[in-house]
C-alpha positions as CSV (number, residue, x, y, z in Angstrom):
1,M,-12.8,-161.7,95.0
2,Q,-13.9,-164.6,92.4
3,K,-11.7,-167.4,91.2
4,L,-10.9,-167.0,87.6
5,T,-11.2,-169.7,85.1
6,N,-7.7,-170.8,83.4
7,K,-8.4,-168.8,80.3
8,E,-9.5,-165.6,82.4
9,E,-6.2,-166.1,84.3
10,E,-4.1,-166.4,81.0
11,I,-5.8,-163.2,79.8
12,M,-5.3,-161.4,83.2
13,H,-1.6,-162.6,82.9
14,I,-1.2,-160.7,79.6
15,L,-3.0,-157.6,81.1
16,W,-0.8,-157.5,83.9
17,R,2.3,-157.9,81.6
18,L,0.9,-155.4,78.9
19,K,-0.7,-152.9,81.6
20,K,-3.3,-151.7,79.0
21,A,-4.3,-153.3,75.6
22,F,-7.0,-153.6,73.0
23,V,-8.6,-157.1,72.5
24,K,-6.7,-157.4,69.1
25,E,-3.6,-156.9,71.3
26,I,-4.7,-159.6,73.7
27,Q,-5.2,-161.9,71.0
28,A,-1.9,-161.4,69.5
29,E,-0.2,-162.4,72.4
30,I,-2.1,-165.7,72.9
31,T,0.2,-168.4,71.8
32,E,-1.9,-171.6,72.0
33,E,-5.5,-171.9,70.6
34,Q,-6.0,-168.4,70.0
35,P,-9.9,-168.0,70.5
36,H,-11.9,-166.1,68.2
37,Y,-12.1,-162.2,68.6
38,N,-15.8,-162.1,69.6
39,T,-14.9,-164.9,72.3
40,L,-12.1,-163.1,73.5
41,S,-13.9,-159.8,73.8
42,T,-16.6,-161.6,75.8
43,I,-14.2,-163.1,78.1
44,V,-12.9,-159.7,78.8
45,R,-15.9,-158.3,79.4
46,N,-16.6,-160.9,81.8
47,L,-13.5,-160.0,83.6
48,E,-14.8,-156.6,83.9
49,E,-18.1,-157.5,85.2
50,K,-16.2,-159.6,88.0
51,G,-14.1,-156.0,88.8
52,F,-10.9,-157.5,87.5
53,V,-10.6,-155.0,84.4
54,G,-11.6,-151.5,83.5
55,H,-11.4,-150.0,80.1
56,N,-11.2,-146.5,78.5
57,A,-13.4,-145.8,75.5
58,F,-12.1,-144.8,72.1
59,G,-15.3,-144.4,70.0
60,N,-16.6,-148.2,69.6
61,T,-13.4,-149.4,70.7
62,H,-12.0,-150.2,74.1
63,Q,-8.6,-150.3,75.8
64,Y,-8.7,-152.5,78.8
65,Y,-6.6,-152.3,82.0
66,P,-6.3,-154.5,85.1
67,V,-8.1,-153.3,88.1
68,V,-6.7,-156.0,90.5
69,T,-3.1,-156.3,90.8
70,L,-1.1,-159.5,90.2
71,E,0.1,-159.5,93.9
72,A,-3.4,-159.0,95.3
73,Y,-4.9,-162.2,93.1
74,S,-1.7,-164.1,94.0
75,K,-2.0,-163.4,97.8
76,K,-5.7,-164.4,97.8
77,Y,-5.3,-167.7,95.9
78,M,-2.0,-168.6,97.6
79,N,-3.8,-168.3,100.8
80,T,-6.8,-170.2,99.4
81,A,-4.5,-172.9,98.2
82,I,-2.7,-173.2,101.5
83,D,-5.9,-173.5,103.5
84,N,-7.4,-176.0,101.0
85,Y,-4.3,-178.3,100.4
86,F,-2.0,-177.8,103.2
87,N,-4.5,-177.6,106.1
88,S,-3.2,-173.5,106.6
89,S,0.2,-174.9,107.3
90,Y,3.1,-173.3,105.5
91,K,5.1,-176.1,107.0
92,N,3.2,-178.7,105.1
93,M,3.4,-176.7,101.9
94,V,7.1,-176.4,102.2
95,S,7.5,-180.0,103.2
96,F,5.4,-181.1,100.3
97,F,7.7,-179.2,97.8
98,A,10.4,-180.5,99.5
99,K,9.4,-184.2,99.2
100,E,8.5,-183.5,95.6
101,E,12.0,-182.3,95.1
102,K,10.7,-178.9,93.9
103,I,12.7,-177.1,96.5
104,S,16.2,-177.6,97.2
105,A,18.1,-177.6,100.6
106,A,20.0,-174.5,99.4
107,E,16.8,-172.6,98.5
108,L,15.4,-173.6,102.0
109,R,18.6,-172.4,103.8
110,E,18.0,-168.9,101.5
111,I,14.6,-168.9,102.6
112,L,15.5,-169.2,106.2
113,A,18.1,-166.2,105.8
114,M,15.4,-164.0,104.4
115,I,13.3,-164.8,107.4
116,E,16.1,-164.2,109.8
117,T,16.9,-160.8,108.2
118,S,13.3,-159.6,108.3
119,K,13.0,-160.5,111.8
120,E,16.1,-158.6,112.7
121,A,14.4,-155.5,110.9
122,I,11.6,-155.7,113.2
């Protein structure tokens, strides 16, 4: 699975949310710097070539839908980020967010409770 560009990711998030859409529907969802229709159509076709998107043809028009789930993409790239930025250590990642004050002690306790609960279920 290839890494997507920022614009490709933005379009995939729209498709994940809409489930299926024509290029004009995708374009209507873009709030900042709306690309030209032809540019957007090219990006969507590139996503299809990369295996992220499929389509149903309606004459000359195509309705696009995601082939890769948000969960599968997130898992792949979270693991890559943890490997690249935190020495493959989830502890280092959590520590980083705690130091940056992006996660509170209460949230950490909640995560610990979730871990304990999932261990008890095994």
